[in-house]
Every structure is written in structure tokens, then in C-alpha cells.
C-alpha positions as CSV (number, residue, x, y, z in Angstrom):
1,M,141.8,82.6,142.9
2,T,141.8,83.4,139.2
3,L,138.7,83.8,136.8
4,A,140.5,82.4,134.0
5,F,140.5,79.0,135.0
6,G,138.3,76.9,132.6
7,Q,137.8,77.0,129.1
8,Q,140.0,79.4,127.4
9,M,139.2,81.4,124.5
10,L,141.6,82.2,121.6
11,A,140.6,85.7,120.2
12,I,143.7,86.1,118.4
13,P,143.6,86.9,114.6
14,G,144.9,83.5,113.7
15,P,145.3,80.6,114.0
16,S,141.6,80.8,115.0
17,P,140.2,78.2,117.5
18,A,139.4,74.8,115.8
19,P,135.9,73.3,116.4
20,E,136.0,70.1,118.4
21,R,134.6,67.9,115.6
22,V,138.2,69.0,113.2
23,L,140.0,67.9,116.4
24,R,138.5,64.6,116.9
25,A,138.7,64.0,113.2
26,M,142.7,64.3,113.4
27,H,142.8,62.1,116.5
28,R,143.8,59.0,114.7
29,G,146.6,56.9,113.6
30,S,148.6,57.5,110.7
31,P,146.6,56.0,107.5
32,N,147.7,54.4,104.6
33,I,148.9,57.0,102.0
34,Y,149.1,55.0,99.0
35,D,145.5,53.3,98.7
36,G,142.4,53.9,100.2
37,E,140.1,56.4,102.4
38,L,142.6,59.1,102.3
39,I,143.5,59.1,98.5
40,D,139.4,59.4,97.9
41,M,139.1,61.9,100.2
42,V,141.0,64.4,98.7
43,P,139.7,65.2,95.3
44,G,136.6,66.4,97.1
45,I,139.0,68.7,99.6
46,A,140.1,70.0,96.3
47,E,136.3,70.9,95.0
48,D,135.4,72.0,98.3
49,L,138.2,74.4,98.7
50,K,137.1,75.7,95.2
51,T,133.4,76.3,95.9
52,V,134.8,78.4,99.3
53,A,137.0,80.7,96.6
54,C,134.5,80.9,94.0
55,T,136.5,79.3,91.1
56,R,136.2,76.7,88.8
57,H,139.9,76.5,88.4
58,D,142.8,74.6,89.9
59,V,144.4,74.4,93.6
60,A,147.6,73.4,94.7
61,M,147.4,72.3,98.4
62,Y,151.2,72.7,100.2
63,I,152.0,71.4,103.8
64,A,153.4,75.3,104.4
65,N,152.2,78.4,106.4
66,G,151.0,81.8,104.6
67,H,154.7,82.7,103.7
68,G,154.9,79.7,101.9
69,G,151.5,80.2,100.2
70,W,153.5,83.5,99.3
71,E,156.5,81.6,97.6
72,A,154.1,79.5,96.0
73,A,152.3,82.1,94.0
74,L,155.2,83.8,93.2
75,T,157.7,81.1,91.8
76,N,155.1,79.6,89.7
77,V,154.4,82.4,87.8
78,L,157.5,85.0,87.5
79,S,160.9,85.1,86.6
80,R,164.2,86.3,87.9
81,G,164.1,90.3,86.7
82,D,160.7,90.6,86.7
83,H,158.9,93.5,88.0
84,V,155.7,93.7,90.1
85,L,153.5,96.4,91.7
86,V,152.6,95.9,95.5
87,L,149.4,97.7,97.1
88,A,150.2,98.2,100.4
89,T,147.6,98.7,103.3
90,G,149.9,97.3,106.2
91,R,152.5,95.3,106.9
92,F,151.8,91.9,104.9
93,A,151.9,93.4,101.4
94,Q,155.4,94.5,102.1
95,G,156.1,90.9,103.6
96,W,155.4,89.5,100.0
97,R,157.3,92.4,98.8
98,G,160.0,91.4,100.4
99,M,159.9,87.6,99.6
100,A,159.8,88.6,95.8
101,H,162.8,90.7,96.1
102,R,164.8,87.6,97.8
103,L,163.5,85.6,94.2
104,G,165.2,88.3,92.4
105,V,162.0,90.2,91.3
106,T,161.6,93.9,91.5
107,S,159.1,96.0,92.6
108,D,157.2,99.6,93.0
109,M,154.8,99.8,95.9
110,I,151.9,102.2,96.0
111,D,151.6,102.6,99.8
112,F,148.1,103.7,100.7
113,G,148.7,104.0,104.6
114,T,147.7,102.3,107.6
115,D,143.9,103.3,108.1
116,V,142.4,103.2,104.4
117,P,142.4,100.6,101.5
118,I,143.4,100.7,97.9
119,D,142.1,103.3,95.5
120,P,141.3,101.6,92.3
121,A,141.8,104.9,90.4
122,R,145.7,105.0,91.6
123,V,146.3,101.6,90.6
124,A,144.5,102.2,87.1
125,E,146.7,105.2,86.8
126,A,149.8,103.3,87.4
127,L,149.2,100.4,84.8
128,R,148.4,102.7,82.3
129,A,151.4,105.1,82.5
130,D,153.5,101.1,82.7
131,N,155.4,100.1,79.2
132,G,154.7,96.5,79.7
133,R,157.3,96.3,82.5
134,I,154.5,95.4,85.4
135,K,154.1,91.4,85.3
136,A,152.1,91.2,88.4
137,V,149.7,93.2,90.7
138,L,150.0,92.1,94.4
139,C,147.9,93.0,97.0
140,V,145.9,91.3,100.3
141,Q,142.5,91.6,100.8
142,T,142.6,91.9,104.7
143,D,145.5,93.1,106.4
144,T,145.8,91.7,109.9
145,A,148.0,94.4,111.2
146,T,146.1,97.2,110.2
147,S,142.3,95.2,109.9
148,I,141.7,97.2,106.6
149,R,139.5,95.4,103.9
150,N,140.0,95.9,100.5
151,D,137.8,95.9,97.5
152,I,139.0,93.4,95.8
153,E,136.1,93.6,93.4
154,A,136.8,97.1,92.2
155,L,140.5,96.5,91.9
156,G,140.0,93.5,89.6
157,A,137.4,95.7,87.6
158,A,139.6,98.6,87.5
159,I,142.8,96.7,86.5
160,R,141.1,94.6,83.5
161,Q,139.6,98.0,82.4
162,T,143.2,99.0,81.8
163,G,143.8,96.6,79.3
164,H,147.2,95.7,80.9
165,D,148.4,92.5,80.8
166,A,149.2,91.9,84.2
167,L,148.5,89.2,86.7
168,F,146.0,90.0,89.6
169,M,147.5,88.1,92.7
170,V,145.5,88.4,96.3
171,D,146.3,87.0,99.5
172,C,142.9,85.7,101.2
173,I,145.0,84.2,104.1
174,A,142.7,86.1,106.8
175,S,139.6,86.5,104.8
176,M,138.8,83.5,102.8
177,G,135.8,81.7,104.3
178,C,134.5,84.9,106.4
179,E,134.6,87.8,103.7
180,P,132.8,87.6,100.2
181,F,135.9,86.9,97.8
182,E,134.9,85.6,94.1
183,M,137.9,84.7,92.5
184,D,136.5,84.2,88.7
185,N,133.9,87.2,88.7
186,W,136.4,89.2,90.4
187,N,139.5,88.6,87.7
188,V,141.7,87.6,90.2
189,D,144.4,85.1,88.5
190,V,146.3,83.8,91.7
191,A,144.9,83.7,95.1
192,I,146.4,82.3,98.3
193,T,144.9,81.3,101.3
194,G,146.1,79.0,104.8
195,S,144.2,76.3,106.9
196,Q,144.5,78.0,110.0
197,K,141.9,81.0,110.3
198,G,138.4,81.3,108.2
199,L,139.1,77.6,107.1
200,M,139.1,76.3,111.0
201,T,142.0,74.1,110.8
202,P,145.2,74.0,112.5
203,A,147.8,75.9,110.9
204,G,150.2,74.0,108.6
205,M,148.7,73.6,105.0
206,A,148.3,76.9,102.4
207,F,146.3,76.7,99.3
208,V,147.1,78.5,96.2
209,F,144.3,78.9,93.6
210,F,145.0,79.8,90.0
211,G,143.2,80.8,87.0
212,P,144.0,80.3,83.4
213,R,146.5,83.1,82.7
214,A,148.3,82.3,85.8
215,A,148.5,79.0,84.3
216,Q,150.3,80.4,81.1
217,A,152.7,82.3,82.8
218,W,153.8,79.1,84.4
219,Q,155.0,78.2,81.3
220,S,158.0,80.6,81.2
221,A,158.6,81.1,84.7
222,D,161.9,80.4,85.6
223,C,161.5,81.1,89.5
224,R,159.7,77.3,89.7
225,T,161.3,74.7,91.9
226,G,160.7,71.4,92.7
227,Y,158.6,71.8,95.7
228,W,156.6,74.6,94.7
229,D,156.0,73.7,91.5
230,W,152.2,73.6,91.0
231,S,151.5,71.7,88.4
232,L,151.6,68.2,89.6
233,R,150.0,69.2,92.6
234,A,146.8,70.5,91.0
235,T,146.3,67.2,88.9
236,P,148.5,64.5,89.8
237,E,148.6,61.2,88.0
238,V,149.7,59.9,91.3
239,F,148.5,60.8,94.9
240,Y,151.8,61.2,96.4
241,N,153.2,64.0,93.9
242,R,149.9,65.6,94.9
243,F,152.4,66.8,98.1
244,C,155.6,66.6,96.5
245,G,156.1,63.2,99.2
246,T,154.0,62.1,102.1
247,A,150.9,64.0,102.4
248,P,149.7,66.1,105.4
249,T,147.3,63.1,106.7
250,H,145.8,64.4,109.7
251,H,145.6,68.2,108.7
252,L,143.7,66.7,105.2
253,Y,141.3,64.8,107.8
254,G,140.6,67.6,109.8
255,L,140.1,69.9,106.8
256,R,137.8,67.5,105.3
257,E,135.7,68.1,108.6
258,A,136.0,71.9,108.7
259,L,134.6,71.9,105.1
260,T,131.8,69.6,105.7
261,M,130.7,72.5,108.2
262,L,131.3,75.3,106.0
263,V,130.4,74.2,102.6
264,H,128.0,71.9,102.7
265,E,126.1,72.2,106.3
266,E,126.5,76.4,107.2
267,G,127.4,77.2,103.5
268,V,129.9,79.6,102.6
269,R,127.6,82.7,101.6
270,A,126.0,82.2,105.1
271,A,129.1,82.2,106.7
272,W,130.0,85.6,104.9
273,A,127.1,86.8,106.3
274,R,127.4,85.6,109.9
275,H,131.0,87.3,110.0
276,R,129.4,90.2,108.8
277,V,126.7,90.3,111.7
278,L,129.4,89.5,114.5
279,A,132.2,92.2,112.7
280,R,129.4,95.1,113.4
281,A,129.2,93.7,116.9
282,V,132.9,94.4,117.7
283,W,132.6,97.7,115.5
284,A,129.8,98.9,117.6
285,A,131.4,98.2,120.9
286,G,134.9,99.9,119.8
287,D,133.3,103.0,118.5
288,K,131.0,103.1,121.8
289,W,134.9,102.8,123.8
290,A,136.2,105.3,121.9
291,E,133.4,108.0,122.4
292,S,134.7,108.6,126.3
293,G,138.0,106.7,126.2
294,V,141.3,105.9,124.6
295,V,140.7,102.9,122.7
296,R,139.5,103.2,119.4
297,P,139.1,101.0,116.2
298,N,142.6,101.8,114.1
299,V,140.2,102.0,110.7
300,R,137.8,105.1,111.0
301,D,135.4,104.1,108.3
302,E,133.1,100.9,109.0
303,A,132.9,100.4,105.2
304,N,136.8,99.9,105.1
305,R,137.1,97.8,108.1
306,A,137.7,93.7,107.8
307,V,135.2,91.2,109.1
308,S,137.6,88.9,110.4
309,V,139.9,91.1,112.7
310,T,139.4,94.1,114.5
311,T,142.9,96.4,115.2
312,F,142.6,98.8,118.6
313,L,145.0,101.8,119.3
314,M,145.0,102.8,122.8
315,E,146.1,106.6,122.5
316,G,148.4,107.3,125.3
317,H,148.7,103.8,126.7
318,D,150.5,100.7,126.5
319,A,148.1,97.7,125.6
320,A,150.0,95.3,127.2
321,P,148.4,95.5,130.7
322,L,145.3,95.1,129.0
323,R,145.9,92.1,127.3
324,D,147.6,90.6,130.2
325,W,144.3,91.3,132.4
326,C,142.1,89.6,130.0
327,E,144.2,86.2,129.5
328,K,145.3,86.2,133.0
329,K,142.3,87.1,135.0
330,A,139.5,86.2,132.7
331,G,140.9,83.5,130.0
332,V,140.6,85.7,126.9
333,T,143.6,85.8,124.9
334,L,143.7,89.2,122.6
335,G,145.9,89.8,119.2
336,I,149.2,91.7,120.2
337,G,149.3,94.8,118.1
338,L,151.8,94.2,115.1
339,G,153.6,97.3,113.9
340,L,151.5,98.8,110.8
341,D,154.5,98.6,108.6
342,M,157.4,96.5,108.2
343,T,160.1,98.9,109.8
344,Q,158.2,98.1,113.3
345,T,157.8,94.8,115.1
346,R,155.3,95.2,117.9
347,G,152.9,98.1,118.4
348,A,152.8,98.9,122.0
349,G,149.5,100.7,122.1
350,M,147.7,98.5,120.1
351,F,145.7,95.1,120.4
352,R,143.7,93.0,117.8
353,I,140.4,90.9,118.4
354,G,139.9,88.0,115.8
355,H,136.7,87.0,115.0
356,M,136.7,84.7,112.4
357,G,136.1,81.0,111.5
358,H,134.5,78.7,114.6
359,L,132.6,81.8,116.4
360,N,129.4,82.5,117.5
361,A,127.4,85.3,119.0
362,H,128.2,84.0,123.0
363,S,131.6,83.4,122.7
364,L,132.1,87.0,120.7
365,L,130.0,88.8,123.3
366,G,132.0,87.3,126.1
367,T,135.2,88.4,124.4
368,L,134.2,91.8,124.2
369,A,132.8,91.8,128.0
370,C,135.9,90.7,129.3
371,I,137.5,93.5,127.1
372,E,135.2,96.0,128.5
373,A,136.0,94.5,132.1
374,G,139.5,94.7,132.0
375,M,139.1,98.5,131.0
376,K,137.2,99.0,134.0
377,A,139.5,97.2,136.3
378,L,142.6,99.2,135.1
379,D,140.6,102.2,135.2
380,I,141.3,103.2,131.1
381,P,138.4,105.1,130.3
382,H,135.7,103.8,127.8
383,G,132.4,104.2,126.8
384,D,129.7,101.7,127.3
385,G,130.2,99.1,124.1
386,I,128.5,96.2,125.5
387,T,125.3,97.5,125.3
388,A,125.8,98.7,121.6
389,A,127.2,95.1,120.8
390,L,124.2,93.4,122.3
391,N,122.0,95.4,120.6
392,V,123.3,94.4,116.6
393,I,123.4,90.5,117.9
394,A,119.2,90.7,119.2
395,Q,118.7,92.8,115.7
396,A,120.3,90.6,113.5
397,A,119.1,87.3,115.5
């Protein structure tokens, strides 16, 4: 007998659960890719994506995952031998840096550790000391390994106040649609996201938003390649060129439905608010677990926690038995612990809860309750997190 029989809950930090409406929209035969509904639908998708990113500028769509988005962003604005400044708060900025190196781009990295965010003052200091060598500043809004949230608005303001010409490039893969992000108002030149997290569509598409300063850098970038070049994708005269070949037809139908839900029904800012409340419920539970036990959130200061994912540390314990119990006994799949830097593949004493995209109070509270039941079943010391989470939901509702 198992209590996991029934609807499974995927509580990993991406891919997030796809709504039934999105899956039904994708469940169809292959469409005409030269004329008709699909071609007519895509300009509206582009406009809605720009609404989510809060930009009036361009977006290029790719058949790719987030790593493909990284490469597309780099190749369109940089040349071999260029130098970038990477701001690390976990493993994903480091991964983006590694991709830049493979393209022949050099870098400096400021490592802010694994439990505090980027300090804009330190970044401004580094730029003021630079002699014009730095071509771009790279960072991640939400690092899904550490669950740190970086203040992109403050960072963009600090960069611009130095008067430095470096492009500001932000990975929003785990935050767009969940966390406030305003590309134009925050002085971001390039932003990246994927379909599989806040955009509630199965993995397989990446999106790169770029402003006028990035478009200017494109003109001299010698890392450009035929497939990743964003110029035809953003403003194609022929639909076939928008995807450098056959379009990701079924993903586009799913994305259209997801954007209808996010942009036109709920509203982007309402989605930000929903994610904030649900995240606060997770944090409340986690802080209570920590008072009487070994499980605690990786990021201690609530102001620095991401609203889409929370990383938990289990001091002196392997998290695998708890993850296994939740999945096999209760039907809840938790995220594995990723090493907090690129020297680690997995974090044994870690687990992660993804709380992004198609998520509401009952699905989140069920996840938290199953985790607490698992801790009780496995004799893992813990405080009463569920009551704290219930109070957050009750007060917000």
C-alpha cells in the first residue's frame, strides 16, 4: 500500500507543473507552418512575452533550454577576446561564465558566496576601477541552487551611475513571471528566460530580450553564428526565419495558452503578488522547522530569498531519505540539492522546493504538509511549520 497513488505533485524548481489547459492546447496534429493560424498567432506571443519582461524592445525565440539562451545572449553581443564581469551567488552564474570561456571570452568573477545577494556597491567599485576592458556584466536574478534573490533594480542603477558602458545581462530563467522584473526601467540590456518555469510551458523554448544598446553591440559581435543570431528571429520578413527553420509548433500552442492565463487573465503583477504570498508560506514553515530541528532555509534573511524556489539545508543529515519518502509514500517530488558552486555536482544534505508557475494554496500546503509528515515518519527533529504556513495563507486570503 502506498499513499502516493493518485495525482503526483512535482515540487521541483523547474520544469514546473504545466496546466491542463496548456497540455490540451498542445495535444493536436502538426499544423501548417507556412500559412494560417500558427503564423498569425506568433506576433501576439511576442508581444505578451514583452509584457511579462516589462520591455518595449525585441525578443528572440529559440528551440532551446536555458543554456541555449545563455549562448544566444553571449554570441550576439560579444567577440572572441572580449572580457566580462560575472557576479556569482551560486552555480548558475558560474555556469554562464564557463560558457563564455568556451566562446573565447575571458572574465573576472566576484563571488558573493552562497547565502547572501550581490552587493551593488562592490560591483560599482569594480566598474569604476576598470579601464574599459569589461564589455558586459552577467548575473542571475534567482539562482535555483542557492535560492538567493538578487536586487536587479538596485544593481542596474548602480551600474549606470558609474557611467561605465558595459552591457547589463540578466538570467531570469527561474524568476520571470514569478518575481518582479522590469527590463527597461531597471536598465537591463539583455534578459533571458525559458518556457519551463514561470511561463508554465514544457521545457524546450528559450527567450532572449534585448534593448538598443545590445542591438548596437550586435553589429560588431564576431561570436555570432547562423542559428543563434537574433536579428532575423526578432524581426523576420519570412516566418520560417523566426526560428531558423521549422517552428516549435506544439510548444507555441502551449505557450499561447499559458500567456493567455498569465497576461490576460491573472495579470503579471497579480502573479508576482501570488508568488510572494506562497513563498512567504514556505519561508514561515521553514523558519519554524529550523527552530526545533536540523532543517533550515539556506538563505537566512527573508529579504534575500527567491519567491520561486527555496533551498533547504539538513545539518548532519542526508536529504535523500526524506526526498524518497515524500515521493514514494506521499506522491510529492522534491528537488535534489545542487552543489552550491560548480565544484559540486549534488548537495547531499540539501533539498529544494519549487513554488513557481501553476501553483495555488492547496497544492503548496499539501507539499509542505507531506514534507513535515516525512520528517515525522523519519524521526527528523522539526518545529511546527504547517501552522505557520496556514497563518500566512489565511491572513493573505
